[in-house]
C-alpha positions in Angstrom: 92.1 -14.8 10.4 93.3 -14.6 6.8 96.7 -13.5 8.1 96.9 -16.3 10.6 95.9 -18.8 8.0 98.6 -17.5 5.7 101.4 -17.6 8.3 100.4 -21.0 9.7 100.3 -22.4 6.2 103.9 -21.0 5.8 104.9 -22.9 9.0 103.6 -26.1 7.6 105.4 -25.6 4.3 108.7 -25.0 6.2 108.2 -28.2 8.2 107.7 -30.1 5.0 110.5 -28.5 3.1 113.0 -29.0 6.0 111.7 -32.6 6.4 111.6 -32.2 10.2 111.0 -35.2 12.4 109.3 -33.6 15.3 107.4 -30.3 16.0 107.4 -28.6 19.3 105.0 -25.8 20.1 105.8 -23.8 23.3 102.4 -22.4 24.2 99.9 -19.6 23.4 98.2 -21.4 20.5 95.3 -19.1 21.2 94.8 -15.5 22.4 92.4 -16.3 25.1 91.2 -19.3 27.1 87.8 -19.6 25.3 88.9 -19.2 21.6 86.3 -18.6 18.9 85.3 -21.7 16.9 87.1 -20.5 13.7 90.4 -20.1 15.7 89.9 -23.5 17.3 89.3 -25.1 13.9 92.3 -23.4 12.3 94.7 -24.6 15.1 93.5 -28.2 15.0 93.8 -28.1 11.2 97.3 -26.7 11.4 98.4 -29.2 14.0 97.0 -32.0 11.8 98.9 -30.7 8.8 102.1 -30.4 10.8 101.7 -34.0 11.9 101.4 -35.3 8.4 98.4 -37.3 9.6 100.4 -39.1 12.2 103.8 -39.5 10.4 105.5 -36.6 12.3 104.9 -36.2 16.1 103.7 -32.8 17.3 103.9 -31.9 21.0 102.4 -28.6 22.4 102.1 -27.1 25.9 99.6 -24.5 27.0 100.7 -20.9 27.6 99.3 -18.2 29.8 96.8 -17.2 27.1 95.5 -20.8 26.7 93.1 -23.0 28.7 94.9 -25.9 30.2 91.7 -27.9 30.6 90.9 -27.4 26.9 94.3 -28.9 26.0 93.5 -31.8 28.3 90.1 -32.4 26.6 91.6 -32.2 23.1 94.7 -34.4 23.8 93.0 -37.8 23.7 91.0 -36.8 20.6 94.2 -35.8 18.7 96.6 -38.4 20.1 95.8 -40.9 17.3 97.0 -38.3 14.8 100.4 -38.1 16.5 99.5 -34.8 18.3 100.0 -34.5 22.0 98.6 -31.5 24.0 99.7 -31.0 27.6 97.7 -28.4 29.6 98.5 -29.3 33.2 101.8 -29.5 35.1 102.0 -33.2 35.7 104.3 -35.7 37.5 107.3 -36.5 35.3 106.2 -40.2 35.1 102.5 -39.4 34.7 102.5 -37.4 31.5 104.9 -34.6 32.4 107.6 -36.2 30.2 106.6 -37.8 26.9 108.5 -40.4 25.0 108.1 -40.2 21.2 109.5 -42.1 18.3 110.3 -40.2 15.1 111.5 -41.5 11.7 115.1 -40.8 12.7 115.3 -41.7 16.4 113.7 -41.4 19.8 113.1 -38.3 21.9 112.0 -37.7 25.5 110.3 -34.4 26.0 109.6 -32.6 29.3 106.3 -30.7 28.9 106.0 -27.6 31.2 102.9 -25.5 30.6 102.5 -22.0 32.0 102.4 -22.2 35.9 100.3 -19.5 37.6 102.0 -18.0 40.6 99.5 -19.2 43.2 99.2 -22.7 41.9 100.5 -25.6 44.0 101.7 -28.7 42.1 101.0 -31.7 44.2 104.1 -33.8 43.2 106.4 -30.9 44.1 105.2 -30.9 47.7 107.1 -34.2 48.1 110.3 -32.5 47.1 110.0 -29.9 49.8 110.4 -26.1 49.7 107.3 -25.6 47.5 106.5 -22.3 49.2 109.6 -20.7 48.0 109.8 -18.1 45.2 108.3 -18.7 41.8 111.8 -19.0 40.4 112.6 -21.8 42.8 109.4 -23.7 41.9 110.1 -23.4 38.2 113.6 -24.6 38.7 112.5 -27.6 40.7 110.0 -28.6 38.1 112.4 -28.3 35.2 115.0 -30.2 37.1 112.6 -33.1 37.7 111.5 -33.1 34.1 115.1 -33.0 32.8 116.1 -36.0 35.0 113.2 -38.0 33.8 113.7 -37.0 30.1 117.4 -38.1 30.3 116.4 -41.4 31.9 113.8 -42.1 29.2 116.1 -41.0 26.3 119.0 -43.1 27.4 122.2 -43.1 25.4 120.5 -43.4 22.0 117.7 -40.8 22.4 117.5 -37.0 22.7 116.3 -35.3 25.8 114.3 -32.0 25.3 112.1 -29.6 27.2 109.2 -27.4 26.1 108.3 -24.7 28.6 106.4 -21.5 28.9 107.8 -19.0 31.4 109.9 -15.8 31.5 113.6 -15.9 32.2 115.1 -12.8 33.9 117.1 -10.8 31.4 114.9 -11.7 28.4 114.4 -8.9 26.0 110.8 -7.9 26.0 111.4 -4.7 23.9 108.8 -2.3 22.7 110.5 0.7 24.3 107.7 1.0 26.8 105.0 0.6 24.1 102.2 -2.0 24.3 103.1 -5.5 23.1 101.3 -8.8 22.5 102.4 -10.3 25.8 100.0 -10.2 28.7 101.5 -7.7 31.2 100.0 -9.4 34.2 102.2 -12.5 33.7 105.4 -10.6 32.8 106.6 -9.1 36.1 109.1 -10.2 38.7 106.5 -12.5 40.3 106.6 -14.6 37.1 110.3 -14.6 36.4 112.7 -17.5 36.7 116.5 -17.5 36.4 118.7 -19.2 33.8 119.2 -22.0 36.4 115.7 -23.1 35.4 117.2 -24.3 32.1 118.8 -27.7 32.9 122.2 -28.3 31.4 121.5 -32.0 30.8 119.2 -31.4 27.9 120.0 -31.2 24.2 117.6 -28.3 23.6 115.0 -26.2 25.4 112.1 -24.7 23.4 110.6 -21.7 25.2 107.4 -19.8 24.9 106.0 -16.6 26.5 108.2 -13.9 25.1 107.2 -12.7 21.7 110.6 -11.2 20.7 112.7 -14.0 19.0 116.0 -14.5 21.0 118.2 -17.0 22.8 117.5 -17.6 26.5 119.8 -15.3 28.4 122.3 -17.2 30.5 121.4 -20.7 29.3 124.2 -23.2 29.2 122.6 -25.3 26.5 120.9 -24.3 23.3 117.6 -22.7 24.3 115.4 -20.2 22.3 112.3 -18.1 22.5 111.0 -18.8 19.0 108.8 -15.7 19.3 105.3 -15.0 18.0 104.4 -15.8 14.4 103.0 -12.3 13.7 103.7 -8.8 15.0 100.8 -8.6 17.5 101.1 -5.0 18.7 103.1 -2.0 17.7 105.6 -2.7 20.4 106.6 -5.7 18.1 106.7 -3.6 15.0 109.8 -4.3 12.9 110.6 -7.6 14.7 111.7 -10.4 12.3 109.4 -13.3 13.0 110.7 -16.9 12.6 110.5 -20.5 13.3 113.5 -22.4 14.8 115.0 -25.4 13.2 116.9 -27.7 15.6 119.4 -30.4 14.7 119.9 -32.7 17.7 121.9 -35.9 18.2 122.1 -38.1 21.3 124.5 -36.8 23.9 125.4 -33.6 22.1 124.2 -30.0 22.3 121.8 -29.2 19.5 122.6 -26.8 16.6 120.0 -24.1 16.0 119.1 -21.9 13.0 116.2 -19.6 12.2 114.0 -19.6 9.2 112.2 -16.2 8.7 108.5 -15.9 8.2 107.0 -13.5 5.7 103.3 -14.2 6.1 101.0 -11.5 7.5 100.8 -7.8 7.2 103.5 -5.7 8.7 103.0 -3.2 11.6 104.6 0.2 11.2 104.9 3.4 13.2 105.6 6.7 11.4 106.0 10.3 12.4 106.2 13.4 10.1 104.3 16.1 8.2 101.3 14.9 6.2 102.9 15.7 2.9 105.9 13.5 3.9 103.8 10.5 5.1 101.6 10.3 2.0 104.7 9.9 -0.2 105.8 6.7 1.6 104.6 3.7 -0.3 105.7 1.3 2.5 102.9 2.7 4.7 100.1 2.0 2.3 100.1 -1.8 2.7 100.9 -1.9 6.4 98.9 -1.6 9.6 100.0 1.9 10.6 100.1 4.0 13.7 100.7 7.6 12.5 101.8 10.7 14.3 101.2 13.7 12.1 103.1 16.9 12.9 100.7 19.9 12.5 100.5 23.5 13.5 97.4 23.0 15.6 94.2 20.9 15.8 93.2 19.3 12.5 89.7 18.0 12.8 89.7 16.4 9.3 92.9 14.5 9.9 91.3 11.2 10.8 89.1 11.1 7.7 92.0 12.0 5.4 94.2 9.4 7.0 91.5 6.6 6.6 91.1 7.5 3.0 94.8 7.4 2.1 95.9 4.5 4.4 93.5 1.6 4.0 95.0 -0.3 7.0 95.1 2.7 9.4 95.0 1.6 13.1 95.6 4.9 14.8 96.4 8.6 13.9 97.2 11.5 16.2 98.1 15.1 15.6 101.3 16.4 17.2 101.5 20.1 18.1 102.1 22.5 21.0 99.2 22.0 23.4 97.4 24.6 25.4 97.8 24.1 29.1 94.5 24.0 31.0 94.1 25.4 34.6 92.7 22.5 36.7 92.3 24.5 39.9 88.7 25.6 39.1 87.2 22.2 38.3 85.5 21.7 41.6 81.8 22.2 41.3 81.7 22.2 37.5 78.8 20.6 35.7 79.4 17.4 33.7 79.4 19.2 30.3 81.8 21.8 31.6 84.2 19.1 32.9 83.9 17.5 29.5 84.7 20.7 27.7 87.8 21.1 30.0 88.9 17.5 29.2 88.6 17.8 25.4 90.4 21.2 25.5 93.2 19.7 27.5 93.5 16.7 25.2 93.2 18.5 21.8 94.2 22.1 22.5 90.8 23.2 21.1 87.3 23.4 22.7 84.8 20.8 21.5 82.3 21.8 18.8 78.6 22.5 19.7 77.7 19.2 18.0 80.1 17.3 20.1 78.8 18.9 23.3 75.3 18.1 22.3 76.3 14.5 21.7 77.9 14.3 25.1 74.8 15.7 26.8 72.7 13.1 25.0 74.8 10.2 26.2 74.9 11.6 29.7 71.2 11.8 29.7 70.8 8.3 28.5 73.3 7.0 31.1 71.3 8.8 33.8 68.1 7.1 32.8 69.8 3.7 33.0 70.6 4.1 36.7 
C-alpha cells in the first residue's frame, strides 16, 4: 500500500504540474472485484485529488479486475465531485457516452468497460449480428460510441474513447514469464482488431495491457498507458508512465509520456553467489534470484533473505539427478514424497523433512 500511495501521489502531482483539463482512467483501478477497504479508500482519495474537488473532470471505466456494479454504486456518490465511474456497457445515449465541460473546452467521451465474452449487450441486438465473434461485437460497440461522441462534440468539441480490451498484436511481453495481466482474459477469445479503434476520434485511451505502448494498427492516436507499477517479474524493467494528450477539435491529438519513478523496482538476476552479493542495485529491489551452485545448497534461502531484504524468490541452479519414474506404482506416500523432492532438488529430503511430511499427512487423514 505504501508503494501504491507513493505512485498515485506522483500521478496527482503530474496532473497538477501539467495543468491538465481532464483525466481518463482506462480500467483496473483495483486488483479484484471486492477490494479491501484500504484500497477502496486510497482509490477514492486519489480520484478526488485528481479532480481538484470538482474543478477537473475525471472519467474512469471498469476493467476485467474491477467490479462493474461497484463502479455503478460509487458513480452517483462521486459525480458531485466531478468524478464519473462507468461500470456497465450502456447505450450511447444512456450513459455510454458522456459529455463533459473542462476549463478549456468541451469533450464527449465514449466509455467502454471490459466486456466479458459471454455477455449480451441489449442495445447491440438491435444492430444485428450480435452472435458474431468477440472482435465483431467490440467493433460494433466502439463504432456506436464514436458516432455518438462525434455528434455530441460537434465542431467545437473533442471526441474521445476510453476502453478496456486487447487489440491483436499488442505486446504483452514477459518472455513467457508471469505478468500482472489476468491470463483468462488475454487469449484469442478476448482479442479485437485495430478496426475496433474508430478513425473519427481524436484519441483513444486503452486499458488491459500492462506494457506501455501504442495500439498496433490504429489509424488515430491511441495508447495503452500501462500499469503504474511493475506488478510481476514479467514486467520487470518496464518503464512505467502516464500519457499526456493535447487535443484540439477536428485534429488528431498529440501524445507524450511522462515517466513514473514511484514504487520499488522488480529485478531478476542470475549468477554465482559471490557475484550477486556485489550488486548494490539488487539490495533495494524486489528480486528473483537464480544462484549458480555446484549442487544442493540447503542454507541458500536463509543467506539470501539476510542479504537481500526484499527477496521474493531464490533458486539454486545446478545439474540435476534424473529420477527413474517407472517404479512409482504402489509406493507409499512418504516414498512418493522422497521421490518428488529428490527429482526437484537433486538430493533426498532430510529425516526432519520426512517426519514433517508424515505429520501433515496424518493430520490430513484425520480431517477426512
